[in-house]
PDB file of N, CA, C and O in Angstrom:
ATOM      1  N   MET A   1     -32.762 -29.264  92.755  1.00  0.00           N
ATOM      2  CA  MET A   1     -32.571 -30.277  91.752  1.00  0.00           C
ATOM      3  C   MET A   1     -31.247 -31.015  92.102  1.00  0.00           C
ATOM      4  O   MET A   1     -30.202 -30.389  92.281  1.00  0.00           O
ATOM      5  N   THR A   2     -31.324 -32.281  92.186  1.00  0.00           N
ATOM      6  CA  THR A   2     -30.061 -33.131  92.388  1.00  0.00           C
ATOM      7  C   THR A   2     -29.369 -33.480  91.002  1.00  0.00           C
ATOM      8  O   THR A   2     -29.951 -33.527  89.918  1.00  0.00           O
ATOM      9  N   MET A   3     -28.081 -33.705  91.225  1.00  0.00           N
ATOM     10  CA  MET A   3     -27.323 -34.078  89.948  1.00  0.00           C
ATOM     11  C   MET A   3     -26.923 -35.490  90.149  1.00  0.00           C
ATOM     12  O   MET A   3     -27.115 -36.084  91.210  1.00  0.00           O
ATOM     13  N   THR A   4     -26.343 -36.032  89.069  1.00  0.00           N
ATOM     14  CA  THR A   4     -25.700 -37.344  89.104  1.00  0.00           C
ATOM     15  C   THR A   4     -24.374 -37.149  89.910  1.00  0.00           C
ATOM     16  O   THR A   4     -23.874 -36.038  90.088  1.00  0.00           O
ATOM     17  N   TYR A   5     -23.883 -38.228  90.348  1.00  0.00           N
ATOM     18  CA  TYR A   5     -22.652 -38.230  91.054  1.00  0.00           C
ATOM     19  C   TYR A   5     -21.485 -37.666  90.338  1.00  0.00           C
ATOM     20  O   TYR A   5     -20.627 -36.986  90.900  1.00  0.00           O
ATOM     21  N   GLU A   6     -21.478 -37.985  89.015  1.00  0.00           N
ATOM     22  CA  GLU A   6     -20.429 -37.446  88.102  1.00  0.00           C
ATOM     23  C   GLU A   6     -20.722 -35.871  87.923  1.00  0.00           C
ATOM     24  O   GLU A   6     -19.788 -35.079  88.051  1.00  0.00           O
ATOM     25  N   GLU A   7     -21.844 -35.483  87.667  1.00  0.00           N
ATOM     26  CA  GLU A   7     -22.298 -34.062  87.544  1.00  0.00           C
ATOM     27  C   GLU A   7     -21.888 -33.233  88.816  1.00  0.00           C
ATOM     28  O   GLU A   7     -21.503 -32.064  88.782  1.00  0.00           O
ATOM     29  N   TYR A   8     -22.014 -33.934  89.837  1.00  0.00           N
ATOM     30  CA  TYR A   8     -21.726 -33.237  91.218  1.00  0.00           C
ATOM     31  C   TYR A   8     -20.233 -33.034  91.379  1.00  0.00           C
ATOM     32  O   TYR A   8     -19.782 -31.962  91.781  1.00  0.00           O
ATOM     33  N   LEU A   9     -19.448 -34.097  91.054  1.00  0.00           N
ATOM     34  CA  LEU A   9     -17.945 -33.823  91.006  1.00  0.00           C
ATOM     35  C   LEU A   9     -17.474 -32.869  90.015  1.00  0.00           C
ATOM     36  O   LEU A   9     -16.481 -32.180  90.249  1.00  0.00           O
ATOM     37  N   ASP A  10     -18.140 -32.780  88.889  1.00  0.00           N
ATOM     38  CA  ASP A  10     -17.821 -31.732  87.913  1.00  0.00           C
ATOM     39  C   ASP A  10     -18.205 -30.431  88.386  1.00  0.00           C
ATOM     40  O   ASP A  10     -17.506 -29.476  88.046  1.00  0.00           O
ATOM     41  N   GLU A  11     -19.244 -30.243  89.143  1.00  0.00           N
ATOM     42  CA  GLU A  11     -19.657 -28.936  89.563  1.00  0.00           C
ATOM     43  C   GLU A  11     -18.633 -28.459  90.789  1.00  0.00           C
ATOM     44  O   GLU A  11     -18.259 -27.291  90.895  1.00  0.00           O
ATOM     45  N   VAL A  12     -18.280 -29.395  91.592  1.00  0.00           N
ATOM     46  CA  VAL A  12     -17.361 -28.975  92.641  1.00  0.00           C
ATOM     47  C   VAL A  12     -16.087 -28.596  92.039  1.00  0.00           C
ATOM     48  O   VAL A  12     -15.544 -27.579  92.470  1.00  0.00           O
ATOM     49  N   THR A  13     -15.503 -29.299  91.060  1.00  0.00           N
ATOM     50  CA  THR A  13     -14.340 -28.942  90.232  1.00  0.00           C
ATOM     51  C   THR A  13     -14.576 -27.532  89.607  1.00  0.00           C
ATOM     52  O   THR A  13     -13.723 -26.665  89.798  1.00  0.00           O
ATOM     53  N   THR A  14     -15.688 -27.258  88.871  1.00  0.00           N
ATOM     54  CA  THR A  14     -15.812 -25.925  88.281  1.00  0.00           C
ATOM     55  C   THR A  14     -15.893 -24.907  89.333  1.00  0.00           C
ATOM     56  O   THR A  14     -15.368 -23.818  89.098  1.00  0.00           O
ATOM     57  N   LEU A  15     -16.478 -25.103  90.465  1.00  0.00           N
ATOM     58  CA  LEU A  15     -16.519 -24.025  91.544  1.00  0.00           C
ATOM     59  C   LEU A  15     -15.148 -23.747  92.091  1.00  0.00           C
ATOM     60  O   LEU A  15     -14.857 -22.605  92.448  1.00  0.00           O
ATOM     61  N   LEU A  16     -14.224 -24.821  92.178  1.00  0.00           N
ATOM     62  CA  LEU A  16     -12.900 -24.567  92.581  1.00  0.00           C
ATOM     63  C   LEU A  16     -12.192 -23.608  91.605  1.00  0.00           C
ATOM     64  O   LEU A  16     -11.448 -22.713  92.007  1.00  0.00           O
ATOM     65  N   THR A  17     -12.452 -23.831  90.331  1.00  0.00           N
ATOM     66  CA  THR A  17     -11.770 -22.984  89.375  1.00  0.00           C
ATOM     67  C   THR A  17     -12.333 -21.571  89.267  1.00  0.00           C
ATOM     68  O   THR A  17     -11.594 -20.601  89.099  1.00  0.00           O
ATOM     69  N   GLU A  18     -13.638 -21.478  89.364  1.00  0.00           N
ATOM     70  CA  GLU A  18     -14.296 -20.167  89.230  1.00  0.00           C
ATOM     71  C   GLU A  18     -14.267 -19.246  90.579  1.00  0.00           C
ATOM     72  O   GLU A  18     -14.091 -18.028  90.559  1.00  0.00           O
ATOM     73  N   LYS A  19     -14.446 -19.943  91.623  1.00  0.00           N
ATOM     74  CA  LYS A  19     -14.555 -19.227  92.992  1.00  0.00           C
ATOM     75  C   LYS A  19     -13.153 -18.965  93.540  1.00  0.00           C
ATOM     76  O   LYS A  19     -12.892 -17.906  94.112  1.00  0.00           O
ATOM     77  N   TYR A  20     -12.237 -19.951  93.360  1.00  0.00           N
ATOM     78  CA  TYR A  20     -10.943 -20.047  94.031  1.00  0.00           C
ATOM     79  C   TYR A  20      -9.793 -19.794  93.117  1.00  0.00           C
ATOM     80  O   TYR A  20      -8.656 -19.850  93.587  1.00  0.00           O
ATOM     81  N   ASP A  21      -9.986 -19.510  91.802  1.00  0.00           N
ATOM     82  CA  ASP A  21      -9.002 -19.255  90.882  1.00  0.00           C
ATOM     83  C   ASP A  21      -7.984 -20.346  90.811  1.00  0.00           C
ATOM     84  O   ASP A  21      -6.807 -20.038  90.623  1.00  0.00           O
ATOM     85  N   LEU A  22      -8.345 -21.627  90.947  1.00  0.00           N
ATOM     86  CA  LEU A  22      -7.556 -22.814  90.782  1.00  0.00           C
ATOM     87  C   LEU A  22      -7.421 -22.916  89.246  1.00  0.00           C
ATOM     88  O   LEU A  22      -8.311 -22.517  88.495  1.00  0.00           O
ATOM     89  N   ILE A  23      -6.275 -23.467  88.816  1.00  0.00           N
ATOM     90  CA  ILE A  23      -6.099 -23.891  87.405  1.00  0.00           C
ATOM     91  C   ILE A  23      -6.911 -25.327  87.314  1.00  0.00           C
ATOM     92  O   ILE A  23      -7.129 -26.026  88.304  1.00  0.00           O
ATOM     93  N   ASP A  24      -7.280 -25.622  86.109  1.00  0.00           N
ATOM     94  CA  ASP A  24      -8.139 -26.897  85.946  1.00  0.00           C
ATOM     95  C   ASP A  24      -7.428 -28.093  86.568  1.00  0.00           C
ATOM     96  O   ASP A  24      -7.965 -28.857  87.369  1.00  0.00           O
ATOM     97  N   ALA A  25      -6.216 -28.187  86.145  1.00  0.00           N
ATOM     98  CA  ALA A  25      -5.463 -29.483  86.624  1.00  0.00           C
ATOM     99  C   ALA A  25      -5.488 -29.568  88.212  1.00  0.00           C
ATOM    100  O   ALA A  25      -5.694 -30.639  88.783  1.00  0.00           O
ATOM    101  N   ALA A  26      -5.288 -28.495  88.822  1.00  0.00           N
ATOM    102  CA  ALA A  26      -5.255 -28.446  90.253  1.00  0.00           C
ATOM    103  C   ALA A  26      -6.552 -28.773  90.851  1.00  0.00           C
ATOM    104  O   ALA A  26      -6.646 -29.519  91.825  1.00  0.00           O
ATOM    105  N   ALA A  27      -7.603 -28.192  90.245  1.00  0.00           N
ATOM    106  CA  ALA A  27      -8.982 -28.401  90.773  1.00  0.00           C
ATOM    107  C   ALA A  27      -9.339 -30.011  90.723  1.00  0.00           C
ATOM    108  O   ALA A  27      -9.824 -30.640  91.664  1.00  0.00           O
ATOM    109  N   ILE A  28      -9.010 -30.527  89.471  1.00  0.00           N
ATOM    110  CA  ILE A  28      -9.328 -31.865  89.229  1.00  0.00           C
ATOM    111  C   ILE A  28      -8.476 -32.701  90.282  1.00  0.00           C
ATOM    112  O   ILE A  28      -9.067 -33.547  90.954  1.00  0.00           O
ATOM    113  N   LYS A  29      -7.273 -32.521  90.430  1.00  0.00           N
ATOM    114  CA  LYS A  29      -6.486 -33.218  91.306  1.00  0.00           C
ATOM    115  C   LYS A  29      -6.930 -33.257  92.638  1.00  0.00           C
ATOM    116  O   LYS A  29      -6.870 -34.303  93.284  1.00  0.00           O
ATOM    117  N   HIS A  30      -7.437 -32.049  93.178  1.00  0.00           N
ATOM    118  CA  HIS A  30      -7.924 -31.921  94.529  1.00  0.00           C
ATOM    119  C   HIS A  30      -9.289 -32.710  94.702  1.00  0.00           C
ATOM    120  O   HIS A  30      -9.557 -33.304  95.746  1.00  0.00           O
ATOM    121  N   VAL A  31     -10.050 -32.677  93.707  1.00  0.00           N
ATOM    122  CA  VAL A  31     -11.381 -33.350  93.730  1.00  0.00           C
ATOM    123  C   VAL A  31     -11.087 -34.877  93.779  1.00  0.00           C
ATOM    124  O   VAL A  31     -11.653 -35.629  94.572  1.00  0.00           O
ATOM    125  N   MET A  32     -10.176 -35.269  92.887  1.00  0.00           N
ATOM    126  CA  MET A  32      -9.837 -36.730  92.825  1.00  0.00           C
ATOM    127  C   MET A  32      -9.368 -37.158  94.083  1.00  0.00           C
ATOM    128  O   MET A  32      -9.859 -38.181  94.560  1.00  0.00           O
ATOM    129  N   ARG A  33      -8.341 -36.430  94.808  1.00  0.00           N
ATOM    130  CA  ARG A  33      -7.884 -36.861  95.973  1.00  0.00           C
ATOM    131  C   ARG A  33      -8.975 -36.870  97.102  1.00  0.00           C
ATOM    132  O   ARG A  33      -8.975 -37.764  97.948  1.00  0.00           O
ATOM    133  N   ALA A  34      -9.827 -35.943  97.101  1.00  0.00           N
ATOM    134  CA  ALA A  34     -10.968 -35.897  98.038  1.00  0.00           C
ATOM    135  C   ALA A  34     -11.872 -37.226  97.858  1.00  0.00           C
ATOM    136  O   ALA A  34     -12.262 -37.890  98.819  1.00  0.00           O
ATOM    137  N   GLN A  35     -12.118 -37.490  96.693  1.00  0.00           N
ATOM    138  CA  GLN A  35     -12.805 -38.722  96.299  1.00  0.00           C
ATOM    139  C   GLN A  35     -12.088 -39.902  96.784  1.00  0.00           C
ATOM    140  O   GLN A  35     -12.705 -40.754  97.424  1.00  0.00           O
ATOM    141  N   ALA A  36     -10.838 -40.027  96.535  1.00  0.00           N
ATOM    142  CA  ALA A  36     -10.099 -41.134  96.967  1.00  0.00           C
ATOM    143  C   ALA A  36     -10.036 -41.359  98.484  1.00  0.00           C
ATOM    144  O   ALA A  36      -9.853 -42.471  98.979  1.00  0.00           O
ATOM    145  N   ALA A  37     -10.205 -40.187  99.213  1.00  0.00           N
ATOM    146  CA  ALA A  37     -10.229 -40.147 100.713  1.00  0.00           C
ATOM    147  C   ALA A  37     -11.662 -40.294 101.215  1.00  0.00           C
ATOM    148  O   ALA A  37     -11.931 -40.097 102.400  1.00  0.00           O
ATOM    149  N   ASP A  38     -12.623 -40.656 100.274  1.00  0.00           N
ATOM    150  CA  ASP A  38     -14.004 -40.811 100.729  1.00  0.00           C
ATOM    151  C   ASP A  38     -14.759 -39.726 101.103  1.00  0.00           C
ATOM    152  O   ASP A  38     -15.770 -39.856 101.792  1.00  0.00           O
ATOM    153  N   PHE A  39     -14.313 -38.561 100.668  1.00  0.00           N
ATOM    154  CA  PHE A  39     -15.007 -37.299 101.035  1.00  0.00           C
ATOM    155  C   PHE A  39     -16.458 -37.271 100.486  1.00  0.00           C
ATOM    156  O   PHE A  39     -17.388 -36.684 101.039  1.00  0.00           O
ATOM    157  N   PHE A  40     -16.539 -37.988  99.311  1.00  0.00           N
ATOM    158  CA  PHE A  40     -17.866 -37.873  98.626  1.00  0.00           C
ATOM    159  C   PHE A  40     -18.728 -39.179  98.761  1.00  0.00           C
ATOM    160  O   PHE A  40     -19.699 -39.358  98.026  1.00  0.00           O
ATOM    161  N   THR A  41     -18.356 -40.073  99.703  1.00  0.00           N
ATOM    162  CA  THR A  41     -18.984 -41.303  99.821  1.00  0.00           C
ATOM    163  C   THR A  41     -20.549 -41.212 100.041  1.00  0.00           C
ATOM    164  O   THR A  41     -21.311 -41.951  99.417  1.00  0.00           O
ATOM    165  N   LEU A  42     -20.969 -40.322 100.907  1.00  0.00           N
ATOM    166  CA  LEU A  42     -22.320 -40.089 101.287  1.00  0.00           C
ATOM    167  C   LEU A  42     -23.028 -39.516 100.082  1.00  0.00           C
ATOM    168  O   LEU A  42     -24.211 -39.790  99.880  1.00  0.00           O
ATOM    169  N   HIS A  43     -22.347 -38.735  99.282  1.00  0.00           N
ATOM    170  CA  HIS A  43     -22.993 -38.237  98.108  1.00  0.00           C
ATOM    171  C   HIS A  43     -23.360 -39.278  97.203  1.00  0.00           C
ATOM    172  O   HIS A  43     -24.425 -39.195  96.591  1.00  0.00           O
ATOM    173  N   ASP A  44     -22.552 -40.298  97.047  1.00  0.00           N
ATOM    174  CA  ASP A  44     -22.826 -41.372  96.113  1.00  0.00           C
ATOM    175  C   ASP A  44     -24.001 -42.127  96.611  1.00  0.00           C
ATOM    176  O   ASP A  44     -24.852 -42.502  95.805  1.00  0.00           O
ATOM    177  N   ASP A  45     -24.118 -42.386  97.922  1.00  0.00           N
ATOM    178  CA  ASP A  45     -25.194 -43.141  98.476  1.00  0.00           C
ATOM    179  C   ASP A  45     -26.512 -42.425  98.622  1.00  0.00           C
ATOM    180  O   ASP A  45     -27.575 -43.047  98.624  1.00  0.00           O
ATOM    181  N   HIS A  46     -26.434 -41.020  98.752  1.00  0.00           N
ATOM    182  CA  HIS A  46     -27.646 -40.265  98.933  1.00  0.00           C
ATOM    183  C   HIS A  46     -27.666 -39.114  97.971  1.00  0.00           C
ATOM    184  O   HIS A  46     -26.965 -38.112  98.109  1.00  0.00           O
ATOM    185  N   PRO A  47     -28.577 -39.332  96.911  1.00  0.00           N
ATOM    186  CA  PRO A  47     -28.641 -38.312  95.846  1.00  0.00           C
ATOM    187  C   PRO A  47     -29.089 -36.928  96.303  1.00  0.00           C
ATOM    188  O   PRO A  47     -28.730 -35.900  95.730  1.00  0.00           O
ATOM    189  N   GLU A  48     -29.863 -36.953  97.326  1.00  0.00           N
ATOM    190  CA  GLU A  48     -30.418 -35.670  97.844  1.00  0.00           C
ATOM    191  C   GLU A  48     -29.293 -34.775  98.404  1.00  0.00           C
ATOM    192  O   GLU A  48     -29.547 -33.602  98.676  1.00  0.00           O
ATOM    193  N   LEU A  49     -28.120 -35.261  98.578  1.00  0.00           N
ATOM    194  CA  LEU A  49     -26.926 -34.399  98.951  1.00  0.00           C
ATOM    195  C   LEU A  49     -26.219 -33.776  97.727  1.00  0.00           C
ATOM    196  O   LEU A  49     -25.286 -32.989  97.882  1.00  0.00           O
ATOM    197  N   ARG A  50     -26.666 -34.131  96.528  1.00  0.00           N
ATOM    198  CA  ARG A  50     -25.880 -33.593  95.469  1.00  0.00           C
ATOM    199  C   ARG A  50     -26.748 -32.420  94.842  1.00  0.00           C
ATOM    200  O   ARG A  50     -27.422 -32.555  93.821  1.00  0.00           O
ATOM    201  N   THR A  51     -26.651 -31.320  95.541  1.00  0.00           N
ATOM    202  CA  THR A  51     -27.334 -30.096  95.237  1.00  0.00           C
ATOM    203  C   THR A  51     -26.241 -28.983  94.969  1.00  0.00           C
ATOM    204  O   THR A  51     -25.088 -29.135  95.373  1.00  0.00           O
ATOM    205  N   GLN A  52     -26.599 -27.983  94.349  1.00  0.00           N
ATOM    206  CA  GLN A  52     -25.883 -26.750  94.003  1.00  0.00           C
ATOM    207  C   GLN A  52     -25.274 -26.204  95.422  1.00  0.00           C
ATOM    208  O   GLN A  52     -24.082 -25.929  95.557  1.00  0.00           O
ATOM    209  N   GLU A  53     -26.157 -26.095  96.364  1.00  0.00           N
ATOM    210  CA  GLU A  53     -25.688 -25.492  97.662  1.00  0.00           C
ATOM    211  C   GLU A  53     -24.609 -26.356  98.375  1.00  0.00           C
ATOM    212  O   GLU A  53     -23.666 -25.836  98.971  1.00  0.00           O
ATOM    213  N   ASN A  54     -24.779 -27.613  98.291  1.00  0.00           N
ATOM    214  CA  ASN A  54     -23.846 -28.541  98.915  1.00  0.00           C
ATOM    215  C   ASN A  54     -22.426 -28.568  98.075  1.00  0.00           C
ATOM    216  O   ASN A  54     -21.332 -28.767  98.604  1.00  0.00           O
ATOM    217  N   ALA A  55     -22.629 -28.345  96.752  1.00  0.00           N
ATOM    218  CA  ALA A  55     -21.459 -28.254  95.897  1.00  0.00           C
ATOM    219  C   ALA A  55     -20.541 -27.044  96.324  1.00  0.00           C
ATOM    220  O   ALA A  55     -19.313 -27.106  96.395  1.00  0.00           O
ATOM    221  N   VAL A  56     -21.334 -25.903  96.605  1.00  0.00           N
ATOM    222  CA  VAL A  56     -20.572 -24.707  96.993  1.00  0.00           C
ATOM    223  C   VAL A  56     -19.909 -24.972  98.361  1.00  0.00           C
ATOM    224  O   VAL A  56     -18.782 -24.525  98.575  1.00  0.00           O
ATOM    225  N   LEU A  57     -20.526 -25.636  99.230  1.00  0.00           N
ATOM    226  CA  LEU A  57     -19.946 -25.910 100.517  1.00  0.00           C
ATOM    227  C   LEU A  57     -18.815 -26.909 100.512  1.00  0.00           C
ATOM    228  O   LEU A  57     -17.868 -26.815 101.292  1.00  0.00           O
ATOM    229  N   ASP A  58     -18.934 -27.867  99.616  1.00  0.00           N
ATOM    230  CA  ASP A  58     -17.775 -28.903  99.483  1.00  0.00           C
ATOM    231  C   ASP A  58     -16.601 -28.197  98.732  1.00  0.00           C
ATOM    232  O   ASP A  58     -15.445 -28.441  99.075  1.00  0.00           O
ATOM    233  N   ALA A  59     -16.835 -27.447  97.855  1.00  0.00           N
ATOM    234  CA  ALA A  59     -15.692 -26.776  97.150  1.00  0.00           C
ATOM    235  C   ALA A  59     -14.897 -25.915  98.221  1.00  0.00           C
ATOM    236  O   ALA A  59     -13.668 -25.902  98.289  1.00  0.00           O
ATOM    237  N   LYS A  60     -15.711 -25.228  99.013  1.00  0.00           N
ATOM    238  CA  LYS A  60     -15.069 -24.399 100.129  1.00  0.00           C
ATOM    239  C   LYS A  60     -14.214 -25.290 101.017  1.00  0.00           C
ATOM    240  O   LYS A  60     -13.077 -24.946 101.340  1.00  0.00           O
ATOM    241  N   LYS A  61     -14.741 -26.394 101.397  1.00  0.00           N
ATOM    242  CA  LYS A  61     -14.096 -27.371 102.295  1.00  0.00           C
ATOM    243  C   LYS A  61     -12.848 -27.758 101.730  1.00  0.00           C
ATOM    244  O   LYS A  61     -11.791 -27.588 102.337  1.00  0.00           O
ATOM    245  N   ILE A  62     -12.926 -28.328 100.468  1.00  0.00           N
ATOM    246  CA  ILE A  62     -11.730 -28.848  99.746  1.00  0.00           C
ATOM    247  C   ILE A  62     -10.723 -27.720  99.626  1.00  0.00           C
ATOM    248  O   ILE A  62      -9.547 -27.939  99.917  1.00  0.00           O
ATOM    249  N   PHE A  63     -11.109 -26.559  99.224  1.00  0.00           N
ATOM    250  CA  PHE A  63     -10.094 -25.460  98.996  1.00  0.00           C
ATOM    251  C   PHE A  63      -9.429 -25.124 100.313  1.00  0.00           C
ATOM    252  O   PHE A  63      -8.211 -24.941 100.327  1.00  0.00           O
ATOM    253  N   GLU A  64     -10.121 -25.033 101.381  1.00  0.00           N
ATOM    254  CA  GLU A  64      -9.637 -24.642 102.640  1.00  0.00           C
ATOM    255  C   GLU A  64      -8.555 -25.734 103.118  1.00  0.00           C
ATOM    256  O   GLU A  64      -7.470 -25.406 103.600  1.00  0.00           O
ATOM    257  N   GLN A  65      -8.916 -26.914 102.955  1.00  0.00           N
ATOM    258  CA  GLN A  65      -8.016 -28.041 103.337  1.00  0.00           C
ATOM    259  C   GLN A  65      -6.776 -28.048 102.465  1.00  0.00           C
ATOM    260  O   GLN A  65      -5.666 -28.082 102.998  1.00  0.00           O
ATOM    261  N   LYS A  66      -6.911 -28.017 101.197  1.00  0.00           N
ATOM    262  CA  LYS A  66      -5.814 -28.227 100.269  1.00  0.00           C
ATOM    263  C   LYS A  66      -5.018 -26.950 100.193  1.00  0.00           C
ATOM    264  O   LYS A  66      -3.810 -27.085  99.998  1.00  0.00           O
ATOM    265  N   ASN A  67      -5.478 -25.796 100.309  1.00  0.00           N
ATOM    266  CA  ASN A  67      -4.847 -24.646 100.273  1.00  0.00           C
ATOM    267  C   ASN A  67      -3.662 -24.477 101.314  1.00  0.00           C
ATOM    268  O   ASN A  67      -2.705 -23.743 101.065  1.00  0.00           O
ATOM    269  N   LYS A  68      -3.775 -25.170 102.453  1.00  0.00           N
ATOM    270  CA  LYS A  68      -2.882 -25.115 103.516  1.00  0.00           C
ATOM    271  C   LYS A  68      -1.589 -25.829 103.095  1.00  0.00           C
ATOM    272  O   LYS A  68      -0.513 -25.457 103.563  1.00  0.00           O
ATOM    273  N   SER A  69      -1.667 -26.821 102.243  1.00  0.00           N
ATOM    274  CA  SER A  69      -0.554 -27.628 101.995  1.00  0.00           C
ATOM    275  C   SER A  69       0.369 -27.135 100.712  1.00  0.00           C
ATOM    276  O   SER A  69       1.598 -27.199 100.715  1.00  0.00           O
ATOM    277  N   ARG A  70      -0.324 -26.700  99.762  1.00  0.00           N
ATOM    278  CA  ARG A  70       0.390 -26.304  98.471  1.00  0.00           C
ATOM    279  C   ARG A  70      -0.304 -25.001  97.892  1.00  0.00           C
ATOM    280  O   ARG A  70      -0.889 -25.050  96.810  1.00  0.00           O
ATOM    281  N   PRO A  71      -0.229 -23.876  98.610  1.00  0.00           N
ATOM    282  CA  PRO A  71      -0.811 -22.670  97.949  1.00  0.00           C
ATOM    283  C   PRO A  71      -0.443 -22.332  96.593  1.00  0.00           C
ATOM    284  O   PRO A  71      -1.281 -21.759  95.896  1.00  0.00           O
ATOM    285  N   GLU A  72       0.757 -22.624  96.101  1.00  0.00           N
ATOM    286  CA  GLU A  72       1.141 -22.234  94.771  1.00  0.00           C
ATOM    287  C   GLU A  72       0.413 -23.048  93.704  1.00  0.00           C
ATOM    288  O   GLU A  72       0.431 -22.623  92.549  1.00  0.00           O
ATOM    289  N   ALA A  73      -0.177 -24.095  93.971  1.00  0.00           N
ATOM    290  CA  ALA A  73      -0.997 -24.990  92.987  1.00  0.00           C
ATOM    291  C   ALA A  73      -2.350 -24.221  92.722  1.00  0.00           C
ATOM    292  O   ALA A  73      -3.042 -24.536  91.754  1.00  0.00           O
ATOM    293  N   PHE A  74      -2.704 -23.264  93.538  1.00  0.00           N
ATOM    294  CA  PHE A  74      -4.037 -22.764  93.335  1.00  0.00           C
ATOM    295  C   PHE A  74      -4.085 -21.549  92.393  1.00  0.00           C
ATOM    296  O   PHE A  74      -5.121 -20.937  92.132  1.00  0.00           O
ATOM    297  N   HIS A  75      -2.915 -21.271  91.927  1.00  0.00           N
ATOM    298  CA  HIS A  75      -2.933 -20.015  90.961  1.00  0.00           C
ATOM    299  C   HIS A  75      -2.057 -20.441  89.878  1.00  0.00           C
ATOM    300  O   HIS A  75      -1.644 -19.540  89.148  1.00  0.00           O
ATOM    301  N   GLY A  76      -1.699 -21.609  89.633  1.00  0.00           N
ATOM    302  CA  GLY A  76      -1.004 -21.975  88.406  1.00  0.00           C
ATOM    303  C   GLY A  76       0.399 -21.587  88.508  1.00  0.00           C
ATOM    304  O   GLY A  76       1.117 -21.629  87.508  1.00  0.00           O
ATOM    305  N   ARG A  77       0.871 -21.185  89.721  1.00  0.00           N
ATOM    306  CA  ARG A  77       2.298 -20.860  89.853  1.00  0.00           C
ATOM    307  C   ARG A  77       3.047 -22.060  90.258  1.00  0.00           C
ATOM    308  O   ARG A  77       2.480 -23.027  90.767  1.00  0.00           O
ATOM    309  N   THR A  78       4.362 -22.009  90.030  1.00  0.00           N
ATOM    310  CA  THR A  78       5.180 -23.073  90.420  1.00  0.00           C
ATOM    311  C   THR A  78       6.376 -22.444  91.059  1.00  0.00           C
ATOM    312  O   THR A  78       6.880 -21.429  90.579  1.00  0.00           O
ATOM    313  N   LYS A  79       6.862 -23.056  92.187  1.00  0.00           N
ATOM    314  CA  LYS A  79       7.954 -22.393  92.777  1.00  0.00           C
ATOM    315  C   LYS A  79       9.243 -22.586  91.874  1.00  0.00           C
ATOM    316  O   LYS A  79       9.484 -23.615  91.244  1.00  0.00           O
ATOM    317  N   THR A  80      10.004 -21.497  91.899  1.00  0.00           N
ATOM    318  CA  THR A  80      11.327 -21.514  91.021  1.00  0.00           C
ATOM    319  C   THR A  80      12.428 -21.890  92.029  1.00  0.00           C
ATOM    320  O   THR A  80      12.690 -21.196  93.011  1.00  0.00           O
ATOM    321  N   PRO A  81      13.023 -22.983  91.731  1.00  0.00           N
ATOM    322  CA  PRO A  81      14.263 -23.361  92.539  1.00  0.00           C
ATOM    323  C   PRO A  81      15.209 -22.230  92.870  1.00  0.00           C
ATOM    324  O   PRO A  81      15.599 -21.452  92.000  1.00  0.00           O
ATOM    325  N   GLY A  82      15.572 -22.146  94.135  1.00  0.00           N
ATOM    326  CA  GLY A  82      16.421 -21.038  94.462  1.00  0.00           C
ATOM    327  C   GLY A  82      15.704 -19.722  94.911  1.00  0.00           C
ATOM    328  O   GLY A  82      16.352 -18.794  95.395  1.00  0.00           O
ATOM    329  N   LYS A  83      14.400 -19.668  94.746  1.00  0.00           N
ATOM    330  CA  LYS A  83      13.791 -18.465  95.044  1.00  0.00           C
ATOM    331  C   LYS A  83      12.777 -18.606  96.265  1.00  0.00           C
ATOM    332  O   LYS A  83      12.147 -17.624  96.661  1.00  0.00           O
TER     333      LYS A  83
END
């Protein structure tokens, strides 16, 4: 079953919070950044790409890419100055 574009983005966001323990705000931010970088362009044009299986794969890709830059954002932790 395919999802609407908005449902698909919501599903990827949900998967980031559930599978990778991201806080909601971080998951939303990363999905929005991926969207701004045209990561989801084909999904918008081709509804057949908006499946649960692809959402799982896309969540993994986004997590792997973004986890390298700011790992503390993925667990709701912030760095304490001086530590």
